[in-house]
N, C-alpha and C positions, 0 to 999 in steps of 0.2 A: 788384513785377513781376519775373517770372523773366527773367534775362538770357539771351539766346539765343546769345551768342558768335558772331556772324556775321562773316564776312570781307567785304571791300568789294564782292565780286562777288555777295553775297547768300547764299553757301553757309555753312551753320553749321559750326563747328569739328567737332562730333560727326559731321556728314555726311562731312566730309573724311577723318576717321579711318576711317569705315566704307569709304570709297572705297579708301583705301590698303590696308586689310586684305582687302577683297574682290578687288581687282586682283591682289594678291600670291598669293591662293589660286586665282585663275583662274576664279571663278564669278560675279564681280560685274561692276560697270560701271566704266568709266574716268571720269576727270574730264570730258573732252570729251563723253562720252556722257551724263553727268548734266546738264551744261549744256544739251545738245540737248534732253533730256527736259524740263527746266525751261522752256525756250523754247516747246516744243510745248504744255506744260500751260498756259502763260500765254496762248497764242493760241487755246486750245481753249475753245469756248463750252459751257456746260452743255447747250445745246440739241443738242450733238453726241452726248450720251451715250445709249446703248441698254442694255437689261437682258435677259439670258437667265437664266431660272430653270430649272434642271434638277431637277425634283421627283421623287424616288425614292419613289413611293407604296407604302406598306406599312411603311416604316421601315428605312432602311439600318442595318446592324449596324456602328456606328462603332468598337466595341471590337475588331472584326475587320478594320478597314480603316485608319483614320488616327488612332485613339486607342487603340492597342494597349497591353496591360499584360503584357509578357513575364515580369515578376517575380511576378505574382499566382499563386495556386494553379491547378492544371490546370483545375478546373471553372469557373474564371473566364476564364483567358487563352485557352482554346480551342486549336485545332489549328494555327493559322497562325503563321508567324514574321515578325517585322519585319525589313526590310532597309533599307540606307542609300539615300538619294536624292541628287540633285545639290546639295543644301544640307546641309553638314555639321551634324550634330546632330539632323536631322529624319529620321525613318524612317516608311515606310508598309508595308502588307502586302506580302508576297512575291508575291502575285498581282496587284499593280498596278505592275509594273516600268516600263512606259512612262510612266505618270503620274508615277512617282518622278523621271523625268528632266525633268519640267516643274515640279518643286516650287518652283523659283525664281520661278515666275509665280503661285503659289498661296499663300493664307493660310488657316490653320486656326484656328477658334475652338473651344477644347476645354472651356471652362467654360460651355457652352450647356446649356439644359434648361428644362423647364416641368413643370407639375403634372398634365397630363392624358395618359393612356395609351390613349385611345380614338381609333380612326382618324378618325371624322368631326369631332369637336371639335378634335382636334389639327391636322388638315388646315386647318380654318378659322383656327385661331390662327396657324399658320405662314404662311398665305397672305394674311392680312389684318392681323395684329398684334393682333387682338382675340380674346379667349376668348369663345365663344358662351355665351349665357345661356338657360336653360330651354327645354325642348321640342325640343332638337336630337336628332333620332332616329338616332343611330348612324351618321351620315354619309349618311343617305338623304334628308335634307332638300334639296330641289332649289335653293333660293335662299340667297344669302348674307345673313347678318344685317348684315355690314359689307362694304364694297367691297374687292375684292382689290387687291393692289399694282398689277397691270396696269391695272385699271379706274381707279384714282386717277391713274396716269401718263397714261392716255388722256384722262381728263377735264381734267387740269391742263395738259397740254402739247399735246394735239391731234395730228393726223396730220402727217407730213412728206410733202408731195406727195400722190400718189394711192394710196399703199399704206396699209393699215389701221394704226392706231397700236398695236394690241394683238392678238396672235395666240396661240391655244392649239393645240397639236399633240401627238400625233396625234388627240387627242380633247379634249372639254370636261371639266374637273374640276369636281366639285360646288361647290367653294369658289372658283372662278375668276371668279365673276360680279360684276356692278356694284352690286347692292343698290340703295340709294336714289339712286345717281347716274344710274340710268336706262339706257335702251337705247343712247344715244349713247356710253356708256363701256363697253359690253359687248364682249367679244372676238369676233374673227372666228375661227371654229373650222374646222380643216382637215378633221376627220372622215375621215382616210385615213392609212394607214401609208406614209411615204416609202420604206420598204424594199420595198414591194410591187412586183412587176414591172410591173403595170399601174397604178401610182400616178397618181391624178388627184384634184384637189380638186373635190368635187361641185359647189360653188357657182360654180366657174370653168370648168366643162366646156364651156358654150356657146361661149366665145371661141376655143376650140381649133378649132372647126368653122365658126363664124359670125363674120364681120367686124364690127368696131365700127360700120361704116356701116349694115349691115343691122339690127344691134341698135338703132341710133338710130331707124330707121324703125319698128321694132316698138314702141319706147317712145312715139313720137308717136301711133301707133294706139291704144296702151293708154290714153294720156292722154285721147284723144277719147272712147273707149268709157266711161271712168270719170269723165267730167266731172260726171255727176249726183252722184257720191260727193263731189266737191270741194265742192259746194254745202252739204253737211251735215257737212263735216269738223270744224267747230268744235264740233259736238255729239257727235262720236265718242267712244267710251270709250277708256280708257288703253290697253287691249290692241290696239285698232285703230291707235292712234297709234304704238304700239311696232312693229306689223307694218309700217306705212308707213315708219318709220325703217329697219327692216331691209331692206325692198324697195329703198329708195333706196341703201342701202349696197351691197346685192347688185349693183344695176345699175352703180354707180360702179366696183365691183371688176371686174365682167365686161367693162367697156370700158377697163380700165386695162392698157396694155401693160407698164408697170413691174411690176404685180402678177403678171401672167401669167409674166413673165420670172423674177421672184423665186421662184416656185413650180416652175419648170421645172428639176428636179434633174438631168435628163439633160444639161444644159449642163456639168456638172462632169466632170472627167476620170475615167476608170475607175480610174486609179491612186489619186487622192485619195479616191474613194468606197471603195476597198478599204482604205485606211489608216484611215478613220473606222470601218470595219467594216460588212459587209453584214448588218446586223441593225437592228431597229427603233430602238434607242437611237443607234447610229452614224449612220444616215441622218437621224434626227431632229435630231441635233446639227449635221450638215452643213446641213440645211434651216434651222435656227436661224441659223447664220452667214449663209446667203444672205439671209434675211429682214432681219436688222439691216443688212446691207450695202446692201440696197435701200431702207432708211429706216424699217423697222418699229421702234418704240420699245421694245416689250416682247414677249418670247416666253416663254410658259409651256410647257415641255416636260414632259408628264406621263408618266412611265414606270413600269410595274408589271410584276412583282409582287415586292416586296422584303420580304414578310411571311413571314419564314423561321422559322415555328414548328417545322417538321420538317426534319431533315437540313440544317441551316443551312450547315455547312461544305462538304458536297458540292454543294449548289445554288450557293453563292457561287463555289467553285473552278471548277466545270465550266460555269457558265452566266453568272451575273450579273457577276462581277468581270472576266472577259475582255472582256465587252461594255463595261463601264464604263471599263476601261483604254484600249481602243482609241479609244472615242468622245471621252472627256474630254481625253486627252493630245493627240489630233490637233486637236481644236477649239481648245485653248489655243495650240498651236503655229501653227495656221492663222491664227487671229486676230492673233497676234503678227507672223507673216510678212507679213500684209497691212497692218500698221500700224493695226489695229483694236482691239487689246487695251486701249489707253489710253482708248478711247471706248466700251468695252463692259464693263459690269459683269456678271460671271458668278457665280451662286450655285448651289451643289450641296448639297441637303438632302433629308431625308425629313420626315415629320411628327413623328418621335421616333426614339430609338435602340432598342436591343434589350437585354433583361435581361442584366446582368453574369454571372449564373450560367447555365450551360448546362442546359437542361431534360432530362427523361428520354427525349425523342425526338431527342436530339442537335440540338435547335433552341434558339432564343432567342425570348422573348416580347416584348410591347410594353414600352417603358420610356421614359416622358417625362422623369423627373428628370435624366437625363444623356445627352447626345449630343454630336456635334461637327459643325459646318458648315464648308464650304469656300467661299472667295470669291476672285475674281481680277479684275484690270482696273479701269479707271476710278479710278485713284489708289490702289487697294489695294496695299500693300507686299507683294510676293511673298516667299516664303521666310520667312514670319512665323508664329509661333504665339502666339495670344492666350489667356491663362488656362490652366487645367489642371483635370482631374477628379481624384478621389481615387484611391488605389492600386488599386481594383477597378472604376473607372468607374461607381460607384454614384450619385455626385452631384458637382457642382462643388466643387473644392478652393479655388479662388479666387473672387473676386466673380462671382456668377452673371450670365449674359447670357441674355436670353430673346427671344421673338417680337416684343415691342414694340420692343426695342432693334434687332432686325433690320430692322423696318419703318422706323424712324427712319433707319437707316444707308442703306437702299436709296433712300429719298426724298432724303436728303442728297446722295448720289452723283448723283442725277438732277437736282439743282438745285431740288428742291421743299422748301419749308419744312415740317419735320415738325409744326409747330404750325398748319398750314393747317386750316381748318374748312369743312365743307359743311353744308347743311341737309337734314334728312330730309324726306319728303313731308309730315310734320306741322309742318314749320317749325322743328324742334329742331336747334340747332347741334351738330355732332359733329366732333371733331378726327380727322384721318386716322391719328393715332398716339395710343394711350392716354397719359395723363399721366405714367406712369412710364417711358416709352420714352426712351432716350438714344442718341445716335450712338456707335458703337463706335470711338472715336477712336484706339485702339491699332492699328487696322488701317492707318492712313494714315501 
């Protein structure tokens, strides 16, 4: 058995050495702070944990953001320069200056990758932990072969109060569904951009004008009109049962003051909204924070378009990275300021990285074999780098980490056993994580 070298107060000698070094350099935590964090962690129930997945659809160019290769030849390293962050020894792209000042809250996994460079299959792999098999039509297939992380979380943990357990915004991703877990584990989809001046959630529109009391009367009338349908409900087909489930969900949400309040982004100060950024990604990150604060267990934020085949550096510099910088940096700081970061797991990823070599159109193409993901909160050790890619970011240099490992880690943080099994509609048991998935313990 490995000796842990613990002191009588439960702190390991290695931790105390880290505290001393960190305190001396001015960026770490003091011993009292560490003891406070340990006490908070001990009192925290896994039921408190929420999950925000910021999915950069199209594929974030990680070689140009947080796995840069400044020593590589020009056709690989690209146009951007790395700059120091608030964690000595860790650098990010020069166009992510605000995020760099939150690096002490963020962990990077640089030995990440997988073997599929097609949008649809890679999406499914990243959002479920499972690579799709046969007949997956380039991302156009409308249903999941396996349930998404959010649907597993919704199925396993259920709702907190009257808010939905799983929300997709600003739209539904093709691979965000429940698969064989059924409609009860399906996400509530916002279908509206929180940055829009007239933002409103379509399914919640009636409560803004109609009181819950009036809705209750309408529900009673509907039940009386539809009583003939109740008599034959046991013989209804599965699609009708699914519709009934969604109708009940919709009514519960429409009469929920907590849900209406959570989606009312106008309650936030103008200053904070400006800090997040007056763009879709910024306001969606702010909405994500509001939702988990209200009790939502999982938010999948689907942001597009990161598919930079053409003019990669211009598009990143002038559009995508400034939005990412303001949105993520403010969300991490905001969660921390509110005492929510330790109970909120944050994941930032796309479906794959981009080609190490710049193409003839000054762009980068799809690249599954090597990317880097970022994680924060819920016990993740900030200011950490796990693994490494090779000198040109072509493939992992250290032990590869993949989508199954990511799924196992997400469930572990949520207090869900990665070995949990559910049964398909045919009665076949299927684990929520493929057999080769392991928790990325180096993050903790």
